[in-house]
C-alpha positions as a Markdown table, in Angstrom:
| # | Residue | x | y | z |
|---|---|---|---|---|
| 1 | Unk | 49.0 | -13.3 | 41.9 |
| 2 | Unk | 48.3 | -9.7 | 43.2 |
| 3 | Unk | 49.7 | -6.6 | 41.6 |
| 4 | Unk | 51.9 | -6.1 | 44.6 |
| 5 | Unk | 53.5 | -9.6 | 44.1 |
| 6 | Unk | 53.8 | -9.0 | 40.4 |
| 7 | Unk | 55.7 | -5.8 | 40.9 |
| 8 | Unk | 57.7 | -7.3 | 43.7 |
| 9 | Unk | 58.9 | -10.2 | 41.5 |
| 10 | Unk | 59.5 | -7.9 | 38.5 |
| 11 | Unk | 61.5 | -5.5 | 40.8 |
| 12 | Unk | 63.6 | -8.4 | 42.1 |
| 13 | Unk | 64.6 | -9.6 | 38.6 |
| 14 | Unk | 65.4 | -6.1 | 37.5 |
| 15 | Unk | 67.6 | -5.4 | 40.5 |
| 16 | Unk | 69.4 | -8.7 | 40.2 |
| 17 | Unk | 70.0 | -8.2 | 36.5 |
| 18 | Unk | 71.5 | -4.7 | 37.0 |
| 19 | Unk | 73.6 | -6.0 | 40.0 |
| 20 | Unk | 74.9 | -8.8 | 37.8 |
| 21 | Unk | 75.8 | -6.3 | 35.0 |
| 22 | Unk | 77.6 | -3.9 | 37.3 |
| 23 | Unk | 79.5 | -6.8 | 39.0 |
| 24 | Unk | 80.7 | -7.9 | 35.5 |
| 25 | Unk | 81.7 | -4.3 | 34.6 |
| 26 | Unk | 83.5 | -3.9 | 37.9 |
| 27 | Unk | 85.9 | -6.8 | 37.2 |
| 28 | Unk | 87.2 | -5.3 | 33.9 |
| 29 | Unk | 89.3 | -2.2 | 33.5 |
| 30 | Unk | 88.0 | -1.6 | 30.0 |
| 31 | Unk | 85.0 | 0.4 | 29.0 |
| 32 | Unk | 82.0 | -1.9 | 28.4 |
| 33 | Unk | 79.9 | -0.7 | 25.4 |
| 34 | Unk | 76.2 | -1.0 | 25.1 |
| 35 | Unk | 76.3 | -4.0 | 22.8 |
| 36 | Unk | 78.4 | -5.9 | 25.3 |
| 37 | Unk | 76.2 | -4.8 | 28.2 |
| 38 | Unk | 73.2 | -6.1 | 26.2 |
| 39 | Unk | 74.9 | -9.5 | 25.8 |
| 40 | Unk | 75.7 | -9.7 | 29.5 |
| 41 | Unk | 72.1 | -8.9 | 30.5 |
| 42 | Unk | 70.5 | -11.1 | 27.8 |
| 43 | Unk | 72.5 | -14.1 | 29.0 |
| 44 | Unk | 71.4 | -13.4 | 32.6 |
| 45 | Unk | 67.7 | -13.0 | 31.7 |
| 46 | Unk | 67.1 | -15.7 | 29.1 |
| 47 | Unk | 67.4 | -18.8 | 31.5 |
| 48 | Unk | 64.6 | -17.2 | 33.6 |
| 49 | Unk | 62.1 | -17.3 | 30.7 |
| 50 | Unk | 61.8 | -21.1 | 31.1 |
| 51 | Unk | 62.0 | -21.0 | 34.9 |
| 52 | Unk | 58.5 | -21.8 | 36.4 |
| 53 | Unk | 59.2 | -19.5 | 39.3 |
| 54 | Unk | 59.0 | -16.5 | 37.0 |
| 55 | Unk | 56.0 | -17.6 | 34.9 |
| 56 | Unk | 53.9 | -14.5 | 35.9 |
| 57 | Unk | 56.5 | -12.2 | 34.5 |
| 58 | Unk | 57.7 | -14.5 | 31.7 |
| 59 | Unk | 56.5 | -12.1 | 29.0 |
| 60 | Unk | 58.2 | -9.1 | 30.7 |
| 61 | Unk | 61.6 | -11.0 | 30.9 |
| 62 | Unk | 61.3 | -12.1 | 27.2 |
| 63 | Unk | 60.7 | -8.5 | 26.1 |
| 64 | Unk | 63.7 | -7.3 | 28.2 |
| 65 | Unk | 66.0 | -9.9 | 26.6 |
| 66 | Unk | 64.7 | -9.1 | 23.0 |
| 67 | Unk | 65.5 | -5.3 | 23.4 |
| 68 | Unk | 69.2 | -6.1 | 22.9 |
| 69 | Unk | 68.5 | -7.6 | 19.5 |
| 70 | Unk | 67.0 | -4.4 | 18.1 |
| 71 | Unk | 69.0 | -1.7 | 16.4 |
| 72 | Unk | 69.9 | 0.8 | 19.1 |
| 73 | Unk | 68.4 | -1.4 | 21.8 |
| 74 | Unk | 69.6 | -0.7 | 25.3 |
| 75 | Unk | 68.5 | -3.3 | 27.9 |
| 76 | Unk | 70.2 | -1.5 | 30.8 |
| 77 | Unk | 68.3 | 1.7 | 30.0 |
| 78 | Unk | 65.0 | -0.2 | 29.8 |
| 79 | Unk | 65.7 | -2.0 | 33.1 |
| 80 | Unk | 66.4 | 1.4 | 34.8 |
| 81 | Unk | 63.1 | 2.7 | 33.4 |
| 82 | Unk | 61.2 | -0.3 | 34.6 |
| 83 | Unk | 62.9 | -0.1 | 38.0 |
| 84 | Unk | 61.7 | 3.5 | 38.4 |
| 85 | Unk | 58.2 | 2.4 | 37.5 |
| 86 | Unk | 58.1 | -0.4 | 40.0 |
| 87 | Unk | 59.5 | 1.9 | 42.8 |
| 88 | Unk | 56.8 | 4.5 | 42.0 |
| 89 | Unk | 54.1 | 1.7 | 42.3 |
| 90 | Unk | 55.5 | 0.6 | 45.6 |
| 91 | Unk | 55.4 | 4.2 | 46.9 |
| 92 | Unk | 51.8 | 4.5 | 46.0 |
| 93 | Unk | 50.8 | 1.3 | 47.7 |
| 94 | Unk | 49.1 | 1.8 | 51.0 |
| 95 | Unk | 48.5 | -0.5 | 54.0 |
| 96 | Unk | 44.9 | -1.3 | 53.1 |
| 97 | Unk | 45.9 | -2.4 | 49.7 |
| 98 | Unk | 48.7 | -4.5 | 51.2 |
| 99 | Unk | 46.3 | -6.3 | 53.5 |
| 100 | Unk | 43.9 | -7.0 | 50.6 |
| 101 | Unk | 46.8 | -8.4 | 48.5 |
| 102 | Unk | 48.1 | -10.5 | 51.4 |
| 103 | Unk | 44.8 | -12.1 | 52.2 |
| 104 | Unk | 44.2 | -12.8 | 48.5 |
| 105 | Unk | 47.7 | -14.4 | 48.3 |
| 106 | Unk | 47.2 | -16.5 | 51.4 |
| 107 | Unk | 43.8 | -17.8 | 50.0 |
| 108 | Unk | 44.8 | -18.2 | 46.3 |
| 109 | Unk | 48.2 | -19.8 | 46.8 |
| 110 | Unk | 48.0 | -21.4 | 50.2 |
| 111 | Unk | 44.3 | -22.1 | 51.0 |
| 112 | Unk | 44.0 | -19.8 | 54.0 |
| 113 | Unk | 40.5 | -18.3 | 54.0 |
| 114 | Unk | 39.9 | -15.1 | 55.9 |
| 115 | Unk | 36.8 | -13.6 | 57.4 |
| 116 | Unk | 35.6 | -10.8 | 59.7 |
| 117 | Unk | 35.1 | -12.0 | 63.2 |
| 118 | Unk | 31.4 | -12.4 | 64.2 |
| 119 | Unk | 30.5 | -13.0 | 67.8 |
| 120 | Unk | 27.3 | -14.7 | 66.7 |
| 121 | Unk | 29.0 | -17.3 | 64.5 |
| 122 | Unk | 31.3 | -20.1 | 65.5 |
| 123 | Unk | 34.9 | -19.9 | 64.3 |
| 124 | Unk | 36.5 | -22.5 | 62.1 |
| 125 | Unk | 40.0 | -23.9 | 62.2 |
| 126 | Unk | 42.6 | -22.8 | 59.6 |
| 127 | Unk | 40.6 | -19.6 | 58.9 |
| 128 | Unk | 42.1 | -16.2 | 59.6 |
| 129 | Unk | 39.8 | -13.9 | 61.5 |
| 130 | Unk | 40.0 | -10.1 | 61.7 |
| 131 | Unk | 37.9 | -7.8 | 63.9 |
| 132 | Unk | 36.1 | -5.1 | 61.8 |
| 133 | Unk | 36.2 | -2.6 | 64.7 |
| 134 | Unk | 39.9 | -3.2 | 65.1 |
| 135 | Unk | 40.6 | -2.6 | 61.4 |
| 136 | Unk | 39.0 | 0.8 | 61.6 |
| 137 | Unk | 41.7 | 1.9 | 64.1 |
| 138 | Unk | 44.6 | 0.5 | 62.0 |
| 139 | Unk | 44.3 | 2.8 | 59.0 |
| 140 | Unk | 44.1 | 6.5 | 58.3 |
| 141 | Unk | 41.5 | 7.8 | 55.8 |
| 142 | Unk | 44.2 | 7.6 | 53.0 |
| 143 | Unk | 44.8 | 3.9 | 53.8 |
| 144 | Unk | 48.1 | 4.3 | 55.5 |
| 145 | Unk | 48.7 | 1.8 | 58.3 |
| 146 | Unk | 49.1 | 3.5 | 61.8 |
| 147 | Unk | 48.7 | 0.5 | 64.1 |
| 148 | Unk | 49.5 | -3.3 | 63.9 |
| 149 | Unk | 46.8 | -5.4 | 62.4 |
| 150 | Unk | 45.6 | -8.3 | 64.5 |
| 151 | Unk | 44.9 | -11.7 | 63.0 |
| 152 | Unk | 43.5 | -14.7 | 65.0 |
| 153 | Unk | 43.6 | -18.3 | 63.8 |
| 154 | Unk | 43.2 | -21.7 | 65.3 |
| 155 | Unk | 45.4 | -24.2 | 63.5 |
| 156 | Unk | 44.7 | -27.9 | 62.8 |
| 157 | Unk | 47.3 | -29.0 | 60.3 |
| 158 | Unk | 49.5 | -25.9 | 60.0 |
| 159 | Unk | 51.7 | -24.0 | 62.5 |
| 160 | Unk | 52.2 | -20.3 | 63.4 |
| 161 | Unk | 55.8 | -20.5 | 62.1 |
| 162 | Unk | 54.6 | -21.7 | 58.7 |
| 163 | Unk | 52.0 | -18.8 | 58.5 |
| 164 | Unk | 54.5 | -16.2 | 59.6 |
| 165 | Unk | 57.0 | -17.4 | 56.9 |
| 166 | Unk | 54.3 | -17.1 | 54.2 |
| 167 | Unk | 53.4 | -13.6 | 55.3 |
| 168 | Unk | 57.0 | -12.4 | 55.8 |
| 169 | Unk | 58.0 | -13.8 | 52.4 |
| 170 | Unk | 55.6 | -11.5 | 50.6 |
| 171 | Unk | 57.4 | -8.4 | 52.0 |
| 172 | Unk | 54.0 | -6.7 | 52.5 |
| 173 | Unk | 54.2 | -6.9 | 56.3 |
| 174 | Unk | 56.3 | -8.0 | 59.2 |
| 175 | Unk | 54.4 | -10.7 | 61.1 |
| 176 | Unk | 55.0 | -11.7 | 64.7 |
| 177 | Unk | 53.1 | -14.0 | 67.0 |
| 178 | Unk | 51.7 | -11.9 | 69.9 |
| 179 | Unk | 50.2 | -14.9 | 71.8 |
| 180 | Unk | 50.0 | -18.6 | 71.2 |
| 181 | Unk | 48.0 | -21.2 | 73.1 |
| 182 | Unk | 49.6 | -24.5 | 72.4 |
| 183 | Unk | 46.8 | -26.6 | 74.0 |
| 184 | Unk | 44.1 | -25.4 | 71.5 |
| 185 | Unk | 46.6 | -24.2 | 68.8 |
| 186 | Unk | 45.1 | -20.7 | 68.8 |
| 187 | Unk | 47.4 | -17.8 | 67.7 |
| 188 | Unk | 47.2 | -14.1 | 67.8 |
| 189 | Unk | 49.4 | -12.6 | 65.0 |
| 190 | Unk | 50.3 | -9.0 | 64.5 |
| 191 | Unk | 51.0 | -7.4 | 61.1 |
| 192 | Unk | 53.4 | -4.5 | 61.3 |
| 193 | Unk | 53.9 | -2.1 | 58.3 |
| 194 | Unk | 57.1 | -2.1 | 56.3 |
| 195 | Unk | 58.6 | 1.3 | 55.8 |
| 196 | Unk | 59.7 | 2.0 | 52.2 |
| 197 | Unk | 63.1 | 3.1 | 53.5 |
| 198 | Unk | 63.7 | 0.7 | 56.3 |
| 199 | Unk | 62.0 | -2.1 | 58.2 |
| 200 | Unk | 60.3 | -1.2 | 61.5 |
| 201 | Unk | 57.4 | -2.1 | 63.8 |
| 202 | Unk | 54.8 | 0.1 | 65.3 |
C-alpha cells in the first residue's frame, strides 16, 4: 500500500471516530468528561483492530485505543493531532506523486501493469499505456497537475467501468472515459486532479 493510501485510510478512521464521538456527545445534555470520551472512542476503535480491512493501520488503531488506558490519556486530543498530520501530508502531496501511487496500487492490488507508450513496440492487452511526451505537459516543475492525464488500455477480461471504479475509489484522481471502442475494447481514460477543497475537473 502506498503512503497516500495509508494516510487516506488513517484519515478516514480518525474522522469517523471523531464523528462518532461528537454524535454521542450531541445526544446528551450533560458534560462528557475525558474519561467517558476515551471510553466512547475506545469502544469504536477496538473492533477495527481485528478487521482485515484495516490491517495496514492495525498498529495505529491499537495505539489510539490504548491511550485511554494511560493516566491522563486523551484519545480525542491524539486523534485531532493525527488528523492535523494527515491533512498536512495530503496538502504536500502533488499530482506526480499521486500518479506514481495510483499506478503502484493498480499493479500491486489489481494486477494492472503500466508502461510508457513506445511506437516501435506492440501493445499488450490489460496494460495501461501513458505517452511520455504527454506527461511532460500534465505537470508543472513542482509536480502540480495542470492538465488531465491520458491513459490508454485495451481490455480482455476487465471493463472500463471496473477500472474507473478502482481509480476513483483511491480518491487520488477523478477518472472518466474519454473514448471507448467497443469492437476492440480499447479505452482512452482521463485522470483529473482532485482539489483539496473541492472536486473539480480541468
